[in-house]
mmCIF file as gemmi writes it, N, C-alpha and C atoms, coordinates in Angstrom:
data_model
loop_
_atom_site.group_PDB
_atom_site.id
_atom_site.type_symbol
_atom_site.label_atom_id
_atom_site.label_alt_id
_atom_site.label_comp_id
_atom_site.label_asym_id
_atom_site.label_entity_id
_atom_site.label_seq_id
_atom_site.pdbx_PDB_ins_code
_atom_site.Cartn_x
_atom_site.Cartn_y
_atom_site.Cartn_z
_atom_site.occupancy
_atom_site.B_iso_or_equiv
_atom_site.pdbx_formal_charge
_atom_site.auth_seq_id
_atom_site.auth_asym_id
_atom_site.pdbx_PDB_model_num
ATOM 1 N N . UNK Axp A 1 ? 134.468 18.149 139.072 1 0 ? 1 A 1
ATOM 2 C CA . UNK Axp A 1 ? 135.606 17.873 138.227 1 0 ? 1 A 1
ATOM 3 C C . UNK Axp A 1 ? 135.669 18.968 137.197 1 0 ? 1 A 1
ATOM 4 N N . UNK Axp A 2 ? 136.874 19.477 136.914 1 0 ? 2 A 1
ATOM 5 C CA . UNK Axp A 2 ? 137.06 20.521 135.924 1 0 ? 2 A 1
ATOM 6 C C . UNK Axp A 2 ? 137.849 20.041 134.751 1 0 ? 2 A 1
ATOM 7 N N . UNK Axp A 3 ? 137.751 20.751 133.663 1 0 ? 3 A 1
ATOM 8 C CA . UNK Axp A 3 ? 138.53 20.4 132.46 1 0 ? 3 A 1
ATOM 9 C C . UNK Axp A 3 ? 137.777 19.506 131.495 1 0 ? 3 A 1
ATOM 10 N N . UNK Axp A 4 ? 138.49 19.056 130.501 1 0 ? 4 A 1
ATOM 11 C CA . UNK Axp A 4 ? 137.9 18.176 129.495 1 0 ? 4 A 1
ATOM 12 C C . UNK Axp A 4 ? 137.817 16.758 130.006 1 0 ? 4 A 1
ATOM 13 N N . UNK Axp A 5 ? 136.641 16.169 129.907 1 0 ? 5 A 1
ATOM 14 C CA . UNK Axp A 5 ? 136.461 14.812 130.404 1 0 ? 5 A 1
ATOM 15 C C . UNK Axp A 5 ? 136.546 13.759 129.343 1 0 ? 5 A 1
ATOM 16 N N . UNK Axp A 6 ? 136.267 14.152 128.09 1 0 ? 6 A 1
ATOM 17 C CA . UNK Axp A 6 ? 136.268 13.147 126.982 1 0 ? 6 A 1
ATOM 18 C C . UNK Axp A 6 ? 136.457 13.842 125.626 1 0 ? 6 A 1
ATOM 19 N N . UNK Axp A 7 ? 137.235 13.218 124.766 1 0 ? 7 A 1
ATOM 20 C CA . UNK Axp A 7 ? 137.425 13.691 123.398 1 0 ? 7 A 1
ATOM 21 C C . UNK Axp A 7 ? 137.254 12.48 122.49 1 0 ? 7 A 1
ATOM 22 N N . UNK Axp A 8 ? 136.473 12.627 121.423 1 0 ? 8 A 1
ATOM 23 C CA . UNK Axp A 8 ? 136.264 11.538 120.504 1 0 ? 8 A 1
ATOM 24 C C . UNK Axp A 8 ? 136.557 12.045 119.08 1 0 ? 8 A 1
ATOM 25 N N . UNK Axp A 9 ? 137.528 11.464 118.446 1 0 ? 9 A 1
ATOM 26 C CA . UNK Axp A 9 ? 137.859 11.78 117.053 1 0 ? 9 A 1
ATOM 27 C C . UNK Axp A 9 ? 136.872 11.058 116.138 1 0 ? 9 A 1
ATOM 28 N N . UNK Axp A 10 ? 136.133 11.798 115.313 1 0 ? 10 A 1
ATOM 29 C CA . UNK Axp A 10 ? 135.134 11.194 114.466 1 0 ? 10 A 1
ATOM 30 C C . UNK Axp A 10 ? 135.516 11.136 112.986 1 0 ? 10 A 1
ATOM 31 N N . UNK Axp A 11 ? 136.505 11.996 112.626 1 0 ? 11 A 1
ATOM 32 C CA . UNK Axp A 11 ? 136.96 12.006 111.235 1 0 ? 11 A 1
ATOM 33 C C . UNK Axp A 11 ? 138.347 12.546 111.177 1 0 ? 11 A 1
ATOM 34 N N . UNK Axp A 12 ? 139.256 11.806 110.531 1 0 ? 12 A 1
ATOM 35 C CA . UNK Axp A 12 ? 140.626 12.199 110.412 1 0 ? 12 A 1
ATOM 36 C C . UNK Axp A 12 ? 141.122 11.656 109.085 1 0 ? 12 A 1
ATOM 37 N N . UNK Axp A 13 ? 141.382 12.541 108.135 1 0 ? 13 A 1
ATOM 38 C CA . UNK Axp A 13 ? 141.802 12.064 106.807 1 0 ? 13 A 1
ATOM 39 C C . UNK Axp A 13 ? 142.63 13.115 106.056 1 0 ? 13 A 1
ATOM 40 N N . UNK Axp A 14 ? 143.342 12.649 105.054 1 0 ? 14 A 1
ATOM 41 C CA . UNK Axp A 14 ? 144.063 13.551 104.208 1 0 ? 14 A 1
ATOM 42 C C . UNK Axp A 14 ? 143.116 14.284 103.261 1 0 ? 14 A 1
ATOM 43 N N . UNK Axp A 15 ? 143.465 15.478 102.895 1 0 ? 15 A 1
ATOM 44 C CA . UNK Axp A 15 ? 142.693 16.235 101.887 1 0 ? 15 A 1
ATOM 45 C C . UNK Axp A 15 ? 143.082 15.73 100.515 1 0 ? 15 A 1
ATOM 46 N N . UNK Axp A 16 ? 142.108 15.283 99.754 1 0 ? 16 A 1
ATOM 47 C CA . UNK Axp A 16 ? 142.349 14.788 98.416 1 0 ? 16 A 1
ATOM 48 C C . UNK Axp A 16 ? 141.592 15.67 97.431 1 0 ? 16 A 1
ATOM 49 N N . UNK Axp A 17 ? 142.262 16.111 96.362 1 0 ? 17 A 1
ATOM 50 C CA . UNK Axp A 17 ? 141.661 16.921 95.331 1 0 ? 17 A 1
ATOM 51 C C . UNK Axp A 17 ? 141.126 16.01 94.229 1 0 ? 17 A 1
ATOM 52 N N . UNK Axp A 18 ? 139.864 16.224 93.813 1 0 ? 18 A 1
ATOM 53 C CA . UNK Axp A 18 ? 139.336 15.441 92.677 1 0 ? 18 A 1
ATOM 54 C C . UNK Axp A 18 ? 138.724 14.127 93.115 1 0 ? 18 A 1
ATOM 55 N N . UNK Axp A 19 ? 138.407 13.35 92.132 1 0 ? 19 A 1
ATOM 56 C CA . UNK Axp A 19 ? 137.813 12.053 92.307 1 0 ? 19 A 1
ATOM 57 C C . UNK Axp A 19 ? 138.865 10.998 92.641 1 0 ? 19 A 1
ATOM 58 N N . UNK Axp A 20 ? 138.481 9.973 93.39 1 0 ? 20 A 1
ATOM 59 C CA . UNK Axp A 20 ? 139.42 8.868 93.693 1 0 ? 20 A 1
ATOM 60 C C . UNK Axp A 20 ? 139.847 8.183 92.387 1 0 ? 20 A 1
ATOM 61 N N . UNK Axp A 21 ? 141.095 7.729 92.331 1 0 ? 21 A 1
ATOM 62 C CA . UNK Axp A 21 ? 141.621 7.021 91.177 1 0 ? 21 A 1
ATOM 63 C C . UNK Axp A 21 ? 141.111 5.559 91.232 1 0 ? 21 A 1
ATOM 64 N N . UNK Axp A 22 ? 141.081 4.853 90.093 1 0 ? 22 A 1
ATOM 65 C CA . UNK Axp A 22 ? 140.628 3.436 90.159 1 0 ? 22 A 1
ATOM 66 C C . UNK Axp A 22 ? 141.443 2.638 91.156 1 0 ? 22 A 1
ATOM 67 N N . UNK Axp A 23 ? 140.736 1.901 91.981 1 0 ? 23 A 1
ATOM 68 C CA . UNK Axp A 23 ? 141.396 1.098 92.992 1 0 ? 23 A 1
ATOM 69 C C . UNK Axp A 23 ? 141.504 1.788 94.366 1 0 ? 23 A 1
ATOM 70 N N . UNK Axp A 24 ? 141.304 3.12 94.37 1 0 ? 24 A 1
ATOM 71 C CA . UNK Axp A 24 ? 141.341 3.88 95.624 1 0 ? 24 A 1
ATOM 72 C C . UNK Axp A 24 ? 139.93 3.962 96.207 1 0 ? 24 A 1
ATOM 73 N N . UNK Axp A 25 ? 139.851 3.992 97.496 1 0 ? 25 A 1
ATOM 74 C CA . UNK Axp A 25 ? 138.529 4.196 98.157 1 0 ? 25 A 1
ATOM 75 C C . UNK Axp A 25 ? 138.642 5.408 99.068 1 0 ? 25 A 1
ATOM 76 N N . UNK Axp A 26 ? 137.531 6.052 99.291 1 0 ? 26 A 1
ATOM 77 C CA . UNK Axp A 26 ? 137.538 7.173 100.144 1 0 ? 26 A 1
ATOM 78 C C . UNK Axp A 26 ? 137.587 6.651 101.612 1 0 ? 26 A 1
ATOM 79 N N . UNK Axp A 27 ? 138.339 7.36 102.457 1 0 ? 27 A 1
ATOM 80 C CA . UNK Axp A 27 ? 138.509 6.95 103.826 1 0 ? 27 A 1
ATOM 81 C C . UNK Axp A 27 ? 137.146 7.046 104.545 1 0 ? 27 A 1
ATOM 82 N N . UNK Axp A 28 ? 136.678 5.952 105.102 1 0 ? 28 A 1
ATOM 83 C CA . UNK Axp A 28 ? 135.451 5.957 105.864 1 0 ? 28 A 1
ATOM 84 C C . UNK Axp A 28 ? 135.674 5.582 107.315 1 0 ? 28 A 1
ATOM 85 N N . UNK Axp A 29 ? 136.842 5.02 107.596 1 0 ? 29 A 1
ATOM 86 C CA . UNK Axp A 29 ? 137.205 4.667 108.976 1 0 ? 29 A 1
ATOM 87 C C . UNK Axp A 29 ? 138.375 5.473 109.422 1 0 ? 29 A 1
ATOM 88 N N . UNK Axp A 30 ? 138.514 5.633 110.732 1 0 ? 30 A 1
ATOM 89 C CA . UNK Axp A 30 ? 139.633 6.362 111.267 1 0 ? 30 A 1
ATOM 90 C C . UNK Axp A 30 ? 140.909 5.51 111.064 1 0 ? 30 A 1
ATOM 91 N N . UNK Axp A 31 ? 142.042 6.186 110.82 1 0 ? 31 A 1
ATOM 92 C CA . UNK Axp A 31 ? 143.298 5.445 110.787 1 0 ? 31 A 1
ATOM 93 C C . UNK Axp A 31 ? 143.546 4.745 112.111 1 0 ? 31 A 1
ATOM 94 N N . UNK Axp A 32 ? 144.359 3.693 112.096 1 0 ? 32 A 1
ATOM 95 C CA . UNK Axp A 32 ? 144.678 2.915 113.304 1 0 ? 32 A 1
ATOM 96 C C . UNK Axp A 32 ? 145.168 3.841 114.396 1 0 ? 32 A 1
ATOM 97 N N . UNK Axp A 33 ? 144.565 3.713 115.577 1 0 ? 33 A 1
ATOM 98 C CA . UNK Axp A 33 ? 144.962 4.504 116.71 1 0 ? 33 A 1
ATOM 99 C C . UNK Axp A 33 ? 144.614 5.982 116.626 1 0 ? 33 A 1
ATOM 100 N N . UNK Axp A 34 ? 143.729 6.339 115.651 1 0 ? 34 A 1
ATOM 101 C CA . UNK Axp A 34 ? 143.318 7.694 115.41 1 0 ? 34 A 1
ATOM 102 C C . UNK Axp A 34 ? 144.539 8.58 115.178 1 0 ? 34 A 1
ATOM 103 N N . UNK Axp A 35 ? 145.573 8.052 114.469 1 0 ? 35 A 1
ATOM 104 C CA . UNK Axp A 35 ? 146.785 8.78 114.111 1 0 ? 35 A 1
ATOM 105 C C . UNK Axp A 35 ? 146.927 8.797 112.634 1 0 ? 35 A 1
ATOM 106 N N . UNK Axp A 36 ? 147.12 9.999 112.087 1 0 ? 36 A 1
ATOM 107 C CA . UNK Axp A 36 ? 147.325 10.173 110.668 1 0 ? 36 A 1
ATOM 108 C C . UNK Axp A 36 ? 148.812 10.191 110.452 1 0 ? 36 A 1
ATOM 109 N N . UNK Axp A 37 ? 149.386 9.083 109.982 1 0 ? 37 A 1
ATOM 110 C CA . UNK Axp A 37 ? 150.84 8.943 109.851 1 0 ? 37 A 1
ATOM 111 C C . UNK Axp A 37 ? 151.352 9.861 108.717 1 0 ? 37 A 1
ATOM 112 N N . UNK Axp A 38 ? 152.482 10.484 108.962 1 0 ? 38 A 1
ATOM 113 C CA . UNK Axp A 38 ? 153.115 11.369 107.988 1 0 ? 38 A 1
ATOM 114 C C . UNK Axp A 38 ? 154.349 10.747 107.474 1 0 ? 38 A 1
ATOM 115 N N . UNK Axp A 39 ? 154.662 11.013 106.185 1 0 ? 39 A 1
ATOM 116 C CA . UNK Axp A 39 ? 155.898 10.52 105.591 1 0 ? 39 A 1
ATOM 117 C C . UNK Axp A 39 ? 157.072 11.407 106.05 1 0 ? 39 A 1
ATOM 118 N N . UNK Axp A 40 ? 158.328 10.976 105.786 1 0 ? 40 A 1
ATOM 119 C CA . UNK Axp A 40 ? 159.49 11.725 106.234 1 0 ? 40 A 1
ATOM 120 C C . UNK Axp A 40 ? 159.595 13.106 105.592 1 0 ? 40 A 1
ATOM 121 N N . UNK Axp A 41 ? 158.993 13.356 104.463 1 0 ? 41 A 1
ATOM 122 C CA . UNK Axp A 41 ? 159.077 14.662 103.821 1 0 ? 41 A 1
ATOM 123 C C . UNK Axp A 41 ? 157.736 15.44 103.843 1 0 ? 41 A 1
ATOM 124 N N . UNK Axp A 42 ? 156.803 14.988 104.751 1 0 ? 42 A 1
ATOM 125 C CA . UNK Axp A 42 ? 155.509 15.667 104.85 1 0 ? 42 A 1
ATOM 126 C C . UNK Axp A 42 ? 155.519 16.585 106.08 1 0 ? 42 A 1
ATOM 127 N N . UNK Axp A 43 ? 154.726 17.649 105.964 1 0 ? 43 A 1
ATOM 128 C CA . UNK Axp A 43 ? 154.56 18.589 107.051 1 0 ? 43 A 1
ATOM 129 C C . UNK Axp A 43 ? 153.039 18.761 107.28 1 0 ? 43 A 1
ATOM 130 N N . UNK Axp A 44 ? 152.611 18.495 108.51 1 0 ? 44 A 1
ATOM 131 C CA . UNK Axp A 44 ? 151.191 18.673 108.833 1 0 ? 44 A 1
ATOM 132 C C . UNK Axp A 44 ? 150.844 20.139 108.957 1 0 ? 44 A 1
ATOM 133 N N . UNK Axp A 45 ? 149.699 20.564 108.422 1 0 ? 45 A 1
ATOM 134 C CA . UNK Axp A 45 ? 149.258 21.946 108.529 1 0 ? 45 A 1
ATOM 135 C C . UNK Axp A 45 ? 147.822 21.983 109.015 1 0 ? 45 A 1
ATOM 136 N N . UNK Axp A 46 ? 147.499 23.027 109.724 1 0 ? 46 A 1
ATOM 137 C CA . UNK Axp A 46 ? 146.138 23.261 110.172 1 0 ? 46 A 1
ATOM 138 C C . UNK Axp A 46 ? 145.878 24.753 110.179 1 0 ? 46 A 1
ATOM 139 N N . UNK Axp A 47 ? 145.704 25.324 108.979 1 0 ? 47 A 1
ATOM 140 C CA . UNK Axp A 47 ? 145.497 26.757 108.822 1 0 ? 47 A 1
ATOM 141 C C . UNK Axp A 47 ? 144.072 27.178 109.109 1 0 ? 47 A 1
ATOM 142 N N . UNK Axp A 48 ? 143.098 26.274 108.903 1 0 ? 48 A 1
ATOM 143 C CA . UNK Axp A 48 ? 141.654 26.525 109.093 1 0 ? 48 A 1
ATOM 144 C C . UNK Axp A 48 ? 141.262 27.748 108.281 1 0 ? 48 A 1
ATOM 145 N N . UNK Axp A 49 ? 141.717 27.848 107.017 1 0 ? 49 A 1
ATOM 146 C CA . UNK Axp A 49 ? 141.357 28.955 106.136 1 0 ? 49 A 1
ATOM 147 C C . UNK Axp A 49 ? 140.383 28.404 105.097 1 0 ? 49 A 1
ATOM 148 N N . UNK Axp A 50 ? 139.088 28.88 105.067 1 0 ? 50 A 1
ATOM 149 C CA . UNK Axp A 50 ? 138.148 28.375 104.128 1 0 ? 50 A 1
ATOM 150 C C . UNK Axp A 50 ? 138.527 28.557 102.684 1 0 ? 50 A 1
ATOM 151 N N . UNK Axp A 51 ? 139.435 29.48 102.367 1 0 ? 51 A 1
ATOM 152 C CA . UNK Axp A 51 ? 139.884 29.71 101.009 1 0 ? 51 A 1
ATOM 153 C C . UNK Axp A 51 ? 140.91 28.672 100.566 1 0 ? 51 A 1
ATOM 154 N N . UNK Axp A 52 ? 141.548 28.013 101.545 1 0 ? 52 A 1
ATOM 155 C CA . UNK Axp A 52 ? 142.59 26.999 101.245 1 0 ? 52 A 1
ATOM 156 C C . UNK Axp A 52 ? 142.356 25.779 102.104 1 0 ? 52 A 1
ATOM 157 N N . UNK Axp A 53 ? 141.24 24.981 101.83 1 0 ? 53 A 1
ATOM 158 C CA . UNK Axp A 53 ? 140.955 23.819 102.653 1 0 ? 53 A 1
ATOM 159 C C . UNK Axp A 53 ? 142.079 22.787 102.626 1 0 ? 53 A 1
ATOM 160 N N . UNK Axp A 54 ? 142.886 22.772 101.58 1 0 ? 54 A 1
ATOM 161 C CA . UNK Axp A 54 ? 143.993 21.774 101.546 1 0 ? 54 A 1
ATOM 162 C C . UNK Axp A 54 ? 145.045 21.987 102.608 1 0 ? 54 A 1
ATOM 163 N N . UNK Axp A 55 ? 145.007 23.129 103.28 1 0 ? 55 A 1
ATOM 164 C CA . UNK Axp A 55 ? 145.96 23.438 104.354 1 0 ? 55 A 1
ATOM 165 C C . UNK Axp A 55 ? 145.441 23.053 105.704 1 0 ? 55 A 1
ATOM 166 N N . UNK Axp A 56 ? 144.394 22.297 105.78 1 0 ? 56 A 1
ATOM 167 C CA . UNK Axp A 56 ? 143.869 21.777 107.064 1 0 ? 56 A 1
ATOM 168 C C . UNK Axp A 56 ? 142.678 22.506 107.599 1 0 ? 56 A 1
ATOM 169 N N . UNK Axp A 57 ? 141.816 21.747 108.271 1 0 ? 57 A 1
ATOM 170 C CA . UNK Axp A 57 ? 140.614 22.3 108.854 1 0 ? 57 A 1
ATOM 171 C C . UNK Axp A 57 ? 140.314 21.562 110.137 1 0 ? 57 A 1
ATOM 172 N N . UNK Axp A 58 ? 139.836 22.271 111.127 1 0 ? 58 A 1
ATOM 173 C CA . UNK Axp A 58 ? 139.498 21.71 112.41 1 0 ? 58 A 1
ATOM 174 C C . UNK Axp A 58 ? 138.034 22.078 112.725 1 0 ? 58 A 1
ATOM 175 N N . UNK Axp A 59 ? 137.231 21.08 113.047 1 0 ? 59 A 1
ATOM 176 C CA . UNK Axp A 59 ? 135.863 21.306 113.472 1 0 ? 59 A 1
ATOM 177 C C . UNK Axp A 59 ? 135.631 20.682 114.826 1 0 ? 59 A 1
ATOM 178 N N . UNK Axp A 60 ? 135.008 21.456 115.714 1 0 ? 60 A 1
ATOM 179 C CA . UNK Axp A 60 ? 134.732 20.969 117.089 1 0 ? 60 A 1
ATOM 180 C C . UNK Axp A 60 ? 133.232 20.968 117.306 1 0 ? 60 A 1
ATOM 181 N N . UNK Axp A 61 ? 132.761 19.925 117.959 1 0 ? 61 A 1
ATOM 182 C CA . UNK Axp A 61 ? 131.37 19.825 118.405 1 0 ? 61 A 1
ATOM 183 C C . UNK Axp A 61 ? 131.451 19.674 119.925 1 0 ? 61 A 1
ATOM 184 N N . UNK Axp A 62 ? 131.167 20.791 120.57 1 0 ? 62 A 1
ATOM 185 C CA . UNK Axp A 62 ? 131.259 20.787 122.055 1 0 ? 62 A 1
ATOM 186 C C . UNK Axp A 62 ? 129.905 20.686 122.688 1 0 ? 62 A 1
ATOM 187 N N . UNK Axp A 63 ? 129.801 19.866 123.687 1 0 ? 63 A 1
ATOM 188 C CA . UNK Axp A 63 ? 128.502 19.657 124.373 1 0 ? 63 A 1
ATOM 189 C C . UNK Axp A 63 ? 128.713 19.719 125.875 1 0 ? 63 A 1
ATOM 190 N N . UNK Axp A 64 ? 127.63 19.969 126.582 1 0 ? 64 A 1
ATOM 191 C CA . UNK Axp A 64 ? 127.668 19.964 128.026 1 0 ? 64 A 1
ATOM 192 C C . UNK Axp A 64 ? 128.155 21.281 128.597 1 0 ? 64 A 1
ATOM 193 N N . UNK Axp A 65 ? 128.743 21.21 129.754 1 0 ? 65 A 1
ATOM 194 C CA . UNK Axp A 65 ? 129.267 22.44 130.379 1 0 ? 65 A 1
ATOM 195 C C . UNK Axp A 65 ? 128.2 23.15 131.185 1 0 ? 65 A 1
ATOM 196 N N . UNK Axp A 66 ? 128.563 24.319 131.663 1 0 ? 66 A 1
ATOM 197 C CA . UNK Axp A 66 ? 127.566 25.096 132.402 1 0 ? 66 A 1
ATOM 198 C C . UNK Axp A 66 ? 127.414 26.444 131.801 1 0 ? 66 A 1
Protein backbone atom coordinates (compact mmCIF):
# COMPACT_ATOMS: atom_id res chain seq x y z
CA UNK A 1 0.00 0.00 0.00
CA UNK A 2 1.38 3.45 -0.87
CA UNK A 3 0.61 6.93 0.43
CA UNK A 4 -0.53 8.20 3.80
CA UNK A 5 -2.34 5.60 5.87
CA UNK A 6 -3.25 7.65 8.94
CA UNK A 7 -3.28 11.26 10.16
CA UNK A 8 -4.03 12.25 13.74
CA UNK A 9 -4.58 15.87 14.78
CA UNK A 10 -3.17 16.29 18.28
CA UNK A 11 -3.43 20.06 18.76
CA UNK A 12 -5.47 22.69 16.96
CA UNK A 13 -6.01 26.09 18.52
CA UNK A 14 -6.06 29.82 17.99
CA UNK A 15 -2.95 31.80 18.80
CA UNK A 16 -3.59 33.91 21.89
CA UNK A 17 -1.25 36.66 23.06
CA UNK A 18 -0.77 37.06 26.83
CA UNK A 19 -2.50 35.46 29.75
CA UNK A 20 -6.08 34.15 29.63
CA UNK A 21 -8.71 36.63 30.83
CA UNK A 22 -10.82 35.78 33.91
CA UNK A 23 -13.35 33.13 32.94
CA UNK A 24 -11.33 31.96 29.91
CA UNK A 25 -9.55 28.63 29.86
CA UNK A 26 -6.72 27.48 27.68
CA UNK A 27 -7.79 25.02 24.99
CA UNK A 28 -6.84 21.52 26.09
CA UNK A 29 -9.15 19.55 23.83
CA UNK A 30 -9.51 19.55 20.07
CA UNK A 31 -12.44 21.53 18.68
CA UNK A 32 -15.44 19.40 17.66
CA UNK A 33 -14.63 17.39 14.55
CA UNK A 34 -11.03 18.66 14.65
CA UNK A 35 -12.21 21.79 12.82
CA UNK A 36 -11.21 25.27 13.89
CA UNK A 37 -14.26 27.34 12.95
CA UNK A 38 -13.62 30.80 11.48
CA UNK A 39 -15.83 33.84 11.69
CA UNK A 40 -17.14 35.58 8.56
CA UNK A 41 -14.41 38.24 8.75
CA UNK A 42 -11.51 35.90 9.68
CA UNK A 43 -8.79 34.64 7.37
CA UNK A 44 -6.77 31.53 8.27
CA UNK A 45 -2.99 31.87 7.87
CA UNK A 46 -0.18 29.37 8.04
CA UNK A 47 3.06 31.27 7.39
CA UNK A 48 5.22 29.02 9.64
CA UNK A 49 7.53 32.00 10.34
CA UNK A 50 9.21 31.71 13.78
CA UNK A 51 9.43 35.51 13.95
CA UNK A 52 5.64 35.83 13.62
CA UNK A 53 4.03 32.82 15.40
CA UNK A 54 0.65 34.60 15.36
CA UNK A 55 0.52 33.95 11.59
CA UNK A 56 0.29 30.18 12.04
CA UNK A 57 2.59 27.24 12.64
CA UNK A 58 2.54 23.66 11.43
CA UNK A 59 4.38 20.83 13.17
CA UNK A 60 4.54 17.30 11.79
CA UNK A 61 5.61 14.13 13.59
CA UNK A 62 6.16 11.50 10.90
CA UNK A 63 6.79 7.86 11.71
CA UNK A 64 7.28 4.65 9.82
CA UNK A 65 8.07 4.43 6.15
CA UNK A 66 11.06 2.85 4.53
